[in-house]
C-alpha positions as CSV (number, residue, x, y, z in Angstrom):
1,X,-11.9,-55.6,-30.7
2,X,-11.6,-55.6,-34.4
3,X,-15.3,-56.0,-34.4
4,X,-15.8,-52.5,-32.9
5,X,-13.8,-51.1,-35.5
6,X,-16.1,-52.3,-38.1
7,X,-19.1,-51.3,-36.3
8,X,-17.7,-47.7,-35.8
9,X,-16.9,-47.8,-39.2
10,X,-21.1,-48.8,-40.5
11,X,-21.9,-46.7,-38.0
12,X,-19.9,-43.6,-39.2
13,X,-21.3,-44.7,-42.9
14,X,-24.8,-45.3,-41.9
15,X,-24.9,-41.8,-40.6
16,X,-23.4,-40.0,-43.3
17,X,-25.6,-42.4,-45.5
18,X,-29.1,-41.0,-42.9
19,X,-27.6,-37.1,-43.0
20,X,-27.4,-37.4,-46.8
21,X,-30.9,-37.8,-46.8
22,X,-32.6,-35.8,-44.6
23,X,-30.6,-33.0,-46.2
24,X,-31.9,-34.3,-49.2
25,X,-34.9,-34.3,-48.2
26,X,-34.3,-30.3,-46.6
27,X,-33.8,-28.9,-49.5
28,X,-36.4,-30.4,-52.2
29,X,-38.5,-29.5,-49.0
30,X,-37.3,-25.6,-48.6
31,X,-36.9,-25.0,-52.5
32,X,-38.1,-22.4,-54.4
33,X,-39.4,-24.0,-57.1
34,X,-42.5,-26.2,-58.0
35,X,-42.1,-30.2,-56.9
36,X,-42.4,-30.9,-60.8
37,X,-40.0,-28.2,-62.2
38,X,-37.8,-29.6,-59.4
39,X,-37.5,-33.1,-59.6
40,X,-37.0,-32.1,-63.4
41,X,-33.5,-29.9,-62.8
42,X,-32.5,-32.9,-60.3
43,X,-33.2,-35.8,-63.7
44,X,-31.0,-32.7,-65.6
45,X,-28.0,-32.3,-63.0
46,X,-28.3,-36.9,-62.4
47,X,-28.6,-37.4,-66.2
48,X,-25.4,-35.0,-66.8
49,X,-23.1,-36.1,-63.7
50,X,-23.6,-39.8,-65.6
51,X,-22.4,-38.2,-68.8
52,X,-19.5,-36.8,-67.3
53,X,-18.7,-40.1,-65.3
54,X,-18.8,-42.0,-68.9
55,X,-16.8,-39.6,-70.0
56,X,-14.3,-39.8,-67.1
57,X,-14.2,-43.4,-67.2
58,X,-13.8,-43.4,-71.1
59,X,-10.5,-40.7,-70.6
60,X,-8.9,-43.2,-68.2
61,X,-9.6,-46.5,-69.9
62,X,-7.7,-44.3,-73.2
63,X,-4.7,-43.8,-71.2
64,X,-4.5,-47.4,-69.8
65,X,-4.8,-48.9,-72.9
66,X,-1.5,-46.6,-73.9
67,X,-0.2,-47.3,-71.1
68,X,0.0,-50.6,-71.4
69,X,0.7,-50.2,-75.1
70,X,3.9,-48.6,-73.9
71,X,5.2,-50.5,-71.2
72,X,4.7,-54.4,-73.3
73,X,6.9,-52.3,-76.3
74,X,9.7,-51.6,-73.7
75,X,9.1,-55.5,-72.7
76,X,9.8,-56.5,-76.8
77,X,12.9,-54.4,-77.3
């Protein structure tokens, strides 16, 4: 019974990934700009998203460091 649940989860995730690939393919084929320009836009968007994720990770790391420092000071006092 537990195996069936895992199989259902796997099928759902596989379906989501397949849908994303098909959707992206259709979007690229139906794009109003040339393939070269579309690829450039896509590269810029992915690069920008990567930079934003990196900034977010740095912010989260800073918050964790500050909270860890506060807790250490509370423990010492």
